[in-house]
N, C-alpha and C positions, 0 to 999 in steps of 0.2 A: 586420409588427407586432414591436414591441420590448419585450424582456423583460430587465430589469436591464442595459440598455446593450448588449444582444446583439439580433440580427435572426433571427427565425425565418422560414425560406423555406417555400414549398409543398412541397418534396420533402426538406428535412432539418429535424432536430429543433433545438431551441435550442443544446444543447451537442453537439459532435462529439468523441468520444474516439478517439485513434488509438493502438492498441496492438496487439502480436502476437496474433493471434487464438487460438492454441492454448495459451496459458499464463496463469496468474495474474500472476506477475511483479510488477514495481512498479506495473502499471497496475490492480491489484486494490485498490489503496489509494484510487485515484481513483474506481474503480467502486463501492466501499462507500459513499463520501460522496455520489455521485450518487443512488444507490439510497434511502439513508436520507433525503437532502433531497427525494425524490420529484421529481427533475428530469427535464425532458423531453430525453432525450438518445439518441444513437445510438452503437453500439460500431462504427465504421465498418469496420475489417478483418474483422469477422464477417460483414459483407455479402456477398453473391455478387460476383464480379467483373463481372457483367453489371449490377449495380446500383452500381458504383463502389466496391466493397469489396475485400477480399482483402489480402495484403501489400503488392501493387503500389500500393495507395492510400496507405500510409505511405511508400513510397519516392518516390512522385510529391510527397507533401507535403515531405519532407525535401530533395528535389532541386529544388524549386521556385524558380527563380532570381528570380522576381518577388515572393517573399515577403520583406518588409522585416525580419522578426523570425523567422528560421529557428530551428528547434529543433536541438540537437545529436543527440538520440536519443528514441525514444519512452519514456513516454508524452507525447503532445502533445494539447491540448486547444483546439479552436477555438471561439469564441463571438463571432459578429459580426466586429468588427474586431480581436478579440484572437486571437493565436496564442501559446499559453503551454506551454512545457516544463519539465520537472523536476518530479517529484511533489509535494515540498513547496511549490513555487512555485504549482502548479495548485490545490492544497488552500488555501493562503492568499487565492487569488483566490476560490474557491468557497465558502468559510467563510462570509462574511457575506452572500453572495447566497442560500445554501441554509439559513440559520438554524443554522450548524454551528460558530460561534465566538461568544465573549462580544462584546458592544458595549464592553465596558471595555477601554481601550487597553493596559494593564498586563496584564490577563488574554489579550488578543488576541496581544500579542507573545510572551508566554510559551508560548501554545499553538504558535506557529510555531517557537519554539526547541525544543520538545519533538518536534515533527515532523522537524525537522533532525536531531535525535538518534536518531530511528527511522531516518531515511536512513542515518545512519552505521552503525547496526546492521545494516541490510539489506545494506549493502555488505560488512561482515565476514561475514555469513551466505553471500552469494554466493561470496566468496573462500575459503571452506572447500573447496568442490568444483572451484573454479578458482583455485587460489593463484599459478599461473605466468602464464597468459594465457586470456583468453576465447575466443580464437581456437582454442585447443587442446581436444580432447575430454578429459572427465574421465579416461578410460583412459590418456591420455598424461601424466597428472601425479597419478597415484594415490599415488605415495610421498611427494610433497609435500603432498597433500591430507591424508593419514593423520597426518603430522606436525602439520599446522597444526590439525587437528580436535582434537588432544589440548589444545592451548592454547586453542582456542576454547570448548571444552565446559567446561574447568576453570576458565578465568579470565574469558572475555568474557562468556559467558552469565550466569553469576551477578553480574557487574559490571553489565551493562545492566539485566537484570530487577531487580536489587536497587535500582538507581537509581529506576526507575519505580514500584516498590513503596513507596519512601520518598515520592515525590511524591504518590502517592494516599493515603498514611497522613496526610500533613501536610495535604492539602486536605479529608480526611474529617473532620478535627478542627474545621474552621470552616465548610466550604462544603457537601460533600455526597459523593455516591458515585464521582465522576468526577475526571479527572486535574486539570481547570482548571474552577473555579468551580461552580455548582449544576447545569448542565445538561451534557448530552453534547455533545462537539465532535468535530470530524474527527480529532483525535489519538487519542481514545477508540476510534474505528472502526479506526484503524490499529494500535493495540495489539492488538486483537481479531485482526486479521490475523496480526500477529507471534505471538501465542500459538498461534494455530491452526496456523501454519506450522511453529512449533517442535515441536509436538505430532506433525505428520505427519514431519518430518525427523529431530528428535532427541528421540523420546518418553522414552528412558532419561535423558538429562540433564534434561529437564524434570521427570521424575518425581522426581529426586533433590532437586530445588529444591522440591517440592510443600508442604512446611510453611513454607517461608520466603517465599512469595509468595501468601498467601491473598487479598490484595485484588486482585491481578492475575487470579486464576483467577475471583473473583467477577465482576470487570469483564467478562471473556470471556463468561461466562453471561449477564449482564445486556444485554450488546449482542446476543448471539445471540438473544435473546428478544424484542427490539424487532420489532414487527410487520413493518416493511418489510424489515428485514434477515432476518428469519425466512422470509418469502416469497421473497427473493432467493436464499438459501442453498438452498431447496428447488426452485428452477427451474433451467431449462437455460441461464440466463444465468450462472450461477456455473460456471466452467471448474474442473473437478476438480484437485486436486494432482497434478503429475506430474513426471517426471525430466527436464524441459526448462526448468523455470522457476527461480524464486529459491530455493524450498525444495525441496530433493531428497532422497528417502529412499535413501541408501546406508548400511545398517546398519553397515558396517565404520567409518563415521565418527562413529557415535554411541558414542563410546568413553567409558570410565570414568577 
């Protein structure tokens, strides 16, 4: 049976997400859209290895020499003939299929632009706790992380959140309560994740910006209350924040 150009098999869902099973990470941006869109999907690496899951499933996919369009790193989404990597690219693919992006070309392109900016922000968030190399433990680069955290909290968080607050403000003047157009899109879901992650990892920094980002705070509340998102957040499918993912709670880095 074909769904939106994808083939659903007897043993697999329409969409197969490949991401590390014990963390939210960059895969969570994709999970939120799959959940909000009511997609038929399976989080492959969270399945038992006896069912083709586990980390080995990711490594098999990345190392498959038969794959014509190999991904560099998770998250990777498989959908029939499509093998798609990179969070923003996956969301650009899913958006029109799940009703999570405007049909207007101008708005659709701007939504993707905003998601790419979220991707830039996510990279900077990661590099606070791993400023030298991802292959090193945090404890091996704490001095550098502390120095980077000061600039991140003072300069980068206000810059990124200030930009998204401005985008929300301009759209609310003419369209509605979301970042682009009148309806929620995948980038609104991504901003919910960013705000939630910052509250976990940098609560003091976020609190200092409280009065400057009222629209972002309202957006986060609005997304969390959506029925499918609320059900997902309350379920076991939502992996808790932890110190192995993108957002890590190291109090010494939440500097003033």
